[in-house]
C-alpha positions as CSV (number, residue, x, y, z in Angstrom):
1,X,0.0,0.0,0.0
2,X,1.5,3.4,-1.0
3,X,2.3,6.0,1.6
4,X,-0.5,8.4,0.5
5,X,-3.0,5.7,1.0
6,X,-1.7,5.2,4.5
7,X,-2.0,8.9,5.1
8,X,-5.6,8.9,3.7
9,X,-6.4,6.2,6.2
10,X,-5.6,8.7,9.0
11,X,-9.0,10.2,8.6
12,X,-10.4,7.1,10.1
13,X,-8.4,7.1,13.3
14,X,-10.1,5.7,16.3
15,X,-9.5,8.1,19.1
16,X,-11.9,9.4,21.7
17,X,-12.9,12.0,24.1
18,X,-10.3,12.9,26.7
19,X,-11.3,10.4,29.5
20,X,-11.7,7.6,27.0
21,X,-8.1,8.1,25.8
22,X,-7.0,6.8,29.1
23,X,-9.6,4.1,29.3
24,X,-8.7,2.7,26.0
25,X,-5.0,3.2,26.4
26,X,-5.1,0.9,29.4
27,X,-6.3,-1.8,27.1
28,X,-3.3,-1.5,24.8
29,X,-2.5,0.6,21.7
30,X,-4.2,-1.8,19.2
31,X,-7.6,-2.0,21.0
32,X,-10.6,-1.5,18.6
33,X,-13.7,-0.2,20.3
34,X,-16.9,-2.2,19.9
35,X,-15.0,-5.5,19.4
36,X,-13.9,-6.7,22.8
37,X,-10.5,-8.3,22.5
38,X,-9.9,-7.4,18.8
39,X,-6.8,-5.6,17.7
40,X,-5.8,-3.4,14.8
41,X,-3.6,-5.8,12.9
42,X,-2.8,-4.1,9.6
43,X,-0.3,-1.3,9.1
44,X,-3.1,0.9,7.9
45,X,-5.2,0.3,11.0
46,X,-2.2,0.8,13.3
47,X,-1.5,4.1,11.6
48,X,-5.1,5.1,11.6
49,X,-5.3,4.6,15.4
50,X,-3.6,7.8,16.1
51,X,-3.6,10.9,13.9
52,X,-2.5,14.2,15.2
53,X,-5.7,14.9,17.2
54,X,-7.9,12.7,19.4
55,X,-11.4,12.3,17.9
56,X,-14.0,12.3,20.6
57,X,-17.1,10.5,21.8
58,X,-19.4,12.9,23.7
59,X,-19.1,12.8,27.5
60,X,-21.7,15.4,28.1
61,X,-25.3,15.5,27.0
62,X,-25.7,15.3,23.2
63,X,-28.3,18.0,23.2
64,X,-29.8,19.7,20.2
65,X,-28.4,23.1,19.2
66,X,-31.2,25.0,20.8
67,X,-30.4,23.4,24.2
68,X,-26.7,24.2,24.1
69,X,-25.2,26.4,26.8
70,X,-25.5,29.4,24.5
71,X,-29.2,29.5,24.8
72,X,-29.4,31.3,28.1
73,X,-26.7,33.9,27.4
74,X,-27.4,37.5,26.5
75,X,-26.2,38.8,23.1
76,X,-23.7,41.6,23.2
77,X,-25.2,44.9,22.2
78,X,-23.7,46.5,19.0
79,X,-24.1,50.2,18.4
80,X,-22.9,50.7,14.8
81,X,-22.6,48.7,11.7
82,X,-18.8,49.3,11.7
83,X,-18.6,47.8,15.2
84,X,-20.7,45.0,14.0
85,X,-18.1,44.0,11.4
86,X,-14.9,45.1,13.2
87,X,-12.1,42.5,12.7
88,X,-14.0,40.9,9.9
89,X,-13.7,40.8,6.1
90,X,-16.4,40.4,3.5
91,X,-16.2,37.2,1.5
92,X,-18.1,37.6,-1.7
93,X,-20.2,34.6,-2.6
94,X,-19.5,32.3,-5.6
95,X,-19.2,28.8,-6.8
96,X,-16.3,26.3,-6.6
97,X,-15.4,22.6,-6.7
98,X,-15.3,21.4,-3.1
99,X,-13.2,18.5,-2.1
100,X,-9.8,16.8,-2.4
101,X,-7.1,18.4,-4.7
102,X,-4.2,16.0,-4.5
103,X,-3.2,12.4,-3.8
104,X,-3.0,13.1,-0.1
105,X,-6.8,13.6,0.1
106,X,-8.8,11.2,2.3
107,X,-11.7,9.2,1.2
108,X,-14.2,11.6,2.8
109,X,-12.9,14.5,0.7
110,X,-14.3,12.8,-2.4
111,X,-16.1,13.2,-4.7
112,X,-15.1,16.7,-5.6
113,X,-18.4,18.5,-6.2
114,X,-19.8,21.9,-7.2
115,X,-20.9,24.2,-4.4
116,X,-22.3,27.7,-4.4
117,X,-22.2,29.9,-1.3
118,X,-23.6,33.3,-0.6
119,X,-21.6,36.2,0.7
120,X,-20.7,36.5,4.4
121,X,-18.5,38.3,6.8
122,X,-15.7,36.3,8.5
123,X,-13.3,37.0,11.3
124,X,-9.9,37.7,9.9
125,X,-8.3,35.8,12.8
126,X,-9.2,32.9,15.1
127,X,-11.0,34.1,18.2
128,X,-8.3,35.2,20.7
129,X,-7.8,34.8,24.4
130,X,-8.6,38.5,24.9
131,X,-11.8,38.2,23.0
132,X,-12.9,35.1,24.8
133,X,-12.0,36.7,28.1
134,X,-14.4,39.6,27.4
135,X,-17.2,37.0,26.7
136,X,-16.6,35.2,30.0
137,X,-16.4,38.4,32.0
138,X,-19.7,39.6,30.5
139,X,-21.6,36.3,30.9
140,X,-19.9,34.2,33.6
141,X,-19.7,31.3,31.1
142,X,-17.9,28.1,32.2
143,X,-16.3,26.0,29.5
144,X,-16.7,22.3,29.0
145,X,-13.1,21.7,30.1
146,X,-13.9,23.4,33.4
147,X,-16.7,20.9,34.2
148,X,-16.6,17.4,35.5
149,X,-17.5,14.7,32.8
150,X,-20.7,12.8,33.3
151,X,-20.0,9.0,33.2
152,X,-23.7,8.3,32.6
153,X,-23.5,10.2,29.3
154,X,-20.0,9.1,28.5
155,X,-20.7,5.4,28.6
156,X,-23.5,5.7,26.0
157,X,-20.8,6.3,23.4
158,X,-18.6,3.3,24.5
159,X,-18.8,-0.4,23.9
160,X,-21.2,-2.2,26.2
161,X,-19.6,-3.4,29.4
162,X,-16.8,-0.8,29.3
163,X,-15.9,-0.4,33.0
164,X,-16.2,3.0,34.7
165,X,-12.8,4.7,35.0
166,X,-11.2,5.7,38.2
167,X,-12.6,8.8,39.8
168,X,-9.3,10.5,39.2
169,X,-10.1,10.5,35.5
170,X,-13.6,11.9,35.7
171,X,-12.5,15.4,36.7
172,X,-12.4,18.8,35.1
173,X,-9.5,18.5,32.7
174,X,-8.5,18.5,29.0
175,X,-6.0,17.0,26.7
176,X,-2.6,18.6,26.3
177,X,0.3,17.6,24.0
178,X,3.5,16.3,25.6
179,X,6.2,15.3,23.2
180,X,7.9,12.0,23.9
181,X,11.7,12.0,24.3
182,X,12.2,9.8,21.3
183,X,10.5,8.4,18.3
184,X,7.5,6.3,19.2
185,X,5.0,4.1,17.2
186,X,2.3,6.3,15.7
187,X,-0.4,3.9,16.8
188,X,-0.1,4.7,20.5
189,X,-1.5,8.2,20.9
190,X,-1.3,8.0,24.7
191,X,2.5,8.6,24.3
192,X,1.9,12.2,23.3
193,X,-1.6,13.1,24.6
194,X,-2.1,13.6,28.3
195,X,-5.4,14.1,30.2
196,X,-4.5,17.0,32.4
197,X,-6.5,18.2,35.4
198,X,-6.7,22.0,35.3
199,X,-6.0,22.3,31.6
200,X,-8.5,24.8,30.1
201,X,-8.6,28.0,28.1
202,X,-6.9,30.0,30.9
203,X,-4.3,27.3,31.4
204,X,-3.6,26.0,27.9
205,X,-0.6,23.8,28.9
206,X,-2.1,22.7,32.2
207,X,-1.7,24.1,35.8
208,X,1.1,26.5,36.1
209,X,0.6,27.8,32.5
210,X,-1.2,31.0,31.8
211,X,-2.5,33.2,29.0
212,X,-0.9,36.3,30.6
213,X,1.0,38.0,27.8
214,X,-0.8,35.8,25.2
215,X,-3.9,37.9,24.8
216,X,-3.4,37.8,21.0
217,X,-3.1,34.0,20.8
218,X,-6.0,31.9,19.7
219,X,-8.2,30.6,22.5
220,X,-8.0,26.8,22.9
221,X,-9.6,24.0,24.9
222,X,-12.8,25.1,23.3
223,X,-15.7,22.7,22.7
224,X,-18.3,23.1,20.0
225,X,-20.7,24.2,22.7
226,X,-18.3,26.8,23.9
227,X,-17.8,28.2,20.4
228,X,-21.5,28.3,19.9
229,X,-22.0,30.2,23.1
230,X,-19.4,32.8,22.2
231,X,-20.9,33.2,18.7
232,X,-24.4,33.8,20.0
233,X,-23.1,36.4,22.5
234,X,-21.1,38.2,19.7
235,X,-24.1,38.2,17.3
236,X,-22.3,35.8,15.0
237,X,-22.3,32.1,14.2
238,X,-19.9,29.3,13.2
239,X,-19.2,28.9,9.5
240,X,-20.6,26.0,7.5
241,X,-18.0,23.6,6.2
242,X,-18.7,24.9,2.6
243,X,-18.2,28.5,3.7
244,X,-15.0,27.7,5.5
245,X,-13.4,25.9,2.5
246,X,-14.5,28.7,0.1
247,X,-12.9,31.3,2.4
248,X,-9.8,29.2,2.9
249,X,-9.2,29.0,-0.8
250,X,-8.8,32.7,-0.9
251,X,-10.2,33.2,-4.5
252,X,-7.8,30.6,-5.9
253,X,-8.9,27.7,-8.0
254,X,-8.1,24.0,-7.2
255,X,-5.4,25.1,-4.8
256,X,-4.1,22.7,-2.2
257,X,-3.3,25.3,0.5
258,X,-4.6,28.7,1.3
259,X,-1.5,30.3,-0.4
260,X,-1.5,28.1,-3.5
261,X,0.3,24.8,-4.2
262,X,3.8,25.3,-2.9
263,X,4.5,22.7,-0.1
264,X,4.3,24.1,3.4
265,X,7.9,23.3,4.1
266,X,9.3,25.1,1.0
267,X,10.5,28.7,1.2
268,X,9.6,30.9,4.0
269,X,7.2,29.6,6.8
270,X,3.6,29.9,5.6
271,X,1.8,28.5,8.6
272,X,2.3,27.3,12.1
273,X,2.8,23.5,11.7
274,X,5.0,20.7,12.9
275,X,8.5,20.7,11.2
276,X,10.6,17.6,11.7
277,X,9.6,14.1,12.9
278,X,6.2,13.9,14.6
279,X,5.7,13.7,17.6
280,X,9.2,13.8,19.1
281,X,11.2,16.4,17.2
282,X,10.0,19.8,16.1
283,X,12.7,21.9,14.5
284,X,10.6,25.0,15.0
285,X,11.5,26.4,11.6
286,X,8.3,28.5,11.8
287,X,9.4,30.0,15.2
288,X,6.6,28.5,17.3
289,X,6.4,25.1,19.1
290,X,2.8,25.5,20.2
291,X,0.2,28.0,19.0
292,X,1.4,31.3,17.5
293,X,-0.1,34.8,17.9
294,X,-2.8,35.4,15.3
295,X,-1.5,37.2,12.2
296,X,2.0,35.7,12.6
297,X,2.0,34.6,8.9
298,X,0.8,36.1,5.7
299,X,-3.0,36.1,5.0
300,X,-4.6,34.4,2.1
301,X,-6.2,36.2,-0.9
302,X,-9.2,37.2,1.2
303,X,-7.1,38.7,4.0
304,X,-7.8,35.8,6.4
305,X,-5.0,34.7,8.7
306,X,-4.2,31.1,9.9
307,X,-6.6,29.3,7.6
308,X,-3.9,26.7,7.6
309,X,-2.2,25.5,10.8
310,X,-2.1,27.1,14.3
311,X,-5.3,25.6,15.7
312,X,-8.1,23.6,14.3
313,X,-11.4,25.5,13.8
314,X,-14.9,24.4,14.5
315,X,-17.6,24.4,11.8
316,X,-21.3,24.3,12.3
317,X,-21.9,21.1,10.3
318,X,-22.3,17.6,11.6
319,X,-19.7,15.2,10.3
320,X,-20.7,12.4,8.0
321,X,-18.0,10.5,6.2
322,X,-20.5,9.8,3.3
323,X,-21.8,13.4,3.0
324,X,-20.0,14.4,-0.2
325,X,-21.4,11.4,-2.0
326,X,-25.0,12.5,-1.1
327,X,-24.5,16.0,-2.5
328,X,-22.7,15.2,-5.7
329,X,-25.2,16.8,-8.0
330,X,-24.0,17.8,-11.5
331,X,-26.0,21.0,-11.2
332,X,-24.3,21.8,-7.9
333,X,-25.7,22.6,-4.5
334,X,-26.5,26.0,-3.0
335,X,-25.4,26.9,0.5
336,X,-25.1,23.4,1.9
337,X,-25.7,23.2,5.6
338,X,-24.2,19.8,6.1
339,X,-25.9,16.4,6.9
340,X,-28.9,16.2,9.1
341,X,-27.1,13.9,11.6
342,X,-23.6,12.8,12.4
343,X,-22.0,9.5,11.2
344,X,-18.5,8.2,11.7
345,X,-18.1,4.5,10.8
346,X,-15.6,4.1,13.6
347,X,-17.9,5.6,16.2
348,X,-21.5,5.4,14.8
349,X,-23.1,6.6,18.1
350,X,-21.0,9.7,18.5
351,X,-22.3,13.2,17.7
352,X,-19.4,14.7,15.8
353,X,-18.9,18.1,14.1
354,X,-16.5,19.1,11.4
355,X,-13.2,20.8,12.2
356,X,-11.0,22.4,9.6
357,X,-7.6,24.0,9.0
358,X,-5.1,21.9,10.8
359,X,-2.9,22.9,13.7
360,X,0.6,23.4,15.0
361,X,0.8,19.5,15.3
362,X,0.2,18.8,11.6
363,X,2.9,18.0,9.1
364,X,3.0,16.5,5.6
365,X,4.2,13.1,6.8
366,X,1.3,12.7,9.2
367,X,-2.1,14.3,8.7
368,X,-1.5,17.3,6.4
369,X,-4.4,19.0,8.1
370,X,-3.5,22.4,6.6
371,X,-4.8,21.4,3.2
372,X,-7.9,23.5,2.3
373,X,-10.0,20.4,1.6
374,X,-8.8,18.3,4.6
375,X,-11.8,17.3,6.8
376,X,-11.5,16.2,10.4
377,X,-14.1,15.6,13.1
378,X,-14.5,15.4,16.8
379,X,-17.4,15.3,19.3
380,X,-19.2,18.5,20.2
381,X,-17.9,18.5,23.8
382,X,-14.2,18.1,22.9
383,X,-11.8,20.8,23.8
384,X,-8.0,20.4,23.3
385,X,-4.8,22.3,23.2
386,X,-4.9,22.8,19.5
387,X,-8.6,23.4,18.9
388,X,-10.3,26.9,18.5
389,X,-12.6,28.7,16.2
390,X,-13.5,31.8,14.2
391,X,-16.9,33.3,13.5
392,X,-19.0,34.5,10.5
393,X,-22.1,36.5,10.0
394,X,-24.3,37.6,7.1
């Protein structure tokens, strides 16, 4: 099997929400959920078991959008139209071919299909720590990572009979990246992901870390619910997956990256990504080991920063691995809103949403998440050290 086929298989990695990472890790790196005692035997399955981000099964209530924590929060008052669009850029509507553009594309990026989107405003950067702090100060909002996981909800997404984890696991916490001291097999994600008590948006690397002096960095450890709550308060919303990809392409046609087709590791740094051998050796050619301040690299053709790398970004859509097949209409589709429900063949019970853009942990030899067509997914309640968001509005 060729190397790109192995990379494409990465889209099917079987990783889980933060507490489950530890539950499954205790069963060994080749454990396959839902098949007690089975192991991932093939090289593809072993590689697929651990791409650069854990994919999650909900450990809080899988409520409908109208029941999410945003529902009870006041919207921020806006006095003028200019204030309303401050920090945003207008993205004119248009049509494009959505989906995979090179042989690194995963199966769920096909078939390439015609999409038309209307115009919208988009944040030029990912939402920053300073912006999120304003929201929390105004509303008293508490993020998912700051709450204790509910085992009764968590177990609904796990194989029957999965034992309840130790109480030390079911605590307010989040996943942080910790590089191993040497090269490790890429099928054992527990060697670089750590479930850390006290890790949250104020403490991105765990207790002892702080966002002081990092007000202009993207806020992280943000769940889909957290992002929705902020958007409602700000009078905005999350982008659809189609809007996000249209914006990321930056007016270019059939481009692989927001800047064009030049590989990310050629020439000057174009995005905050992982250089070197993942996950043990980052040469930091781009100047940042973790997330970078927003606007650290050149924007794309629409003036949008960090549409590749830095942190993954939430989209509004449910994730369904088969979705592109269902909307492959020769006449195209207008303003697609995504599937009506989530479906991941690896975790068919999980409620997952699309995330886009890649992060500081992506590189070309692993997940290539910074490609404009690259689709990833995680559960609505997942917040991690390399996951944030940006907003749009009409």
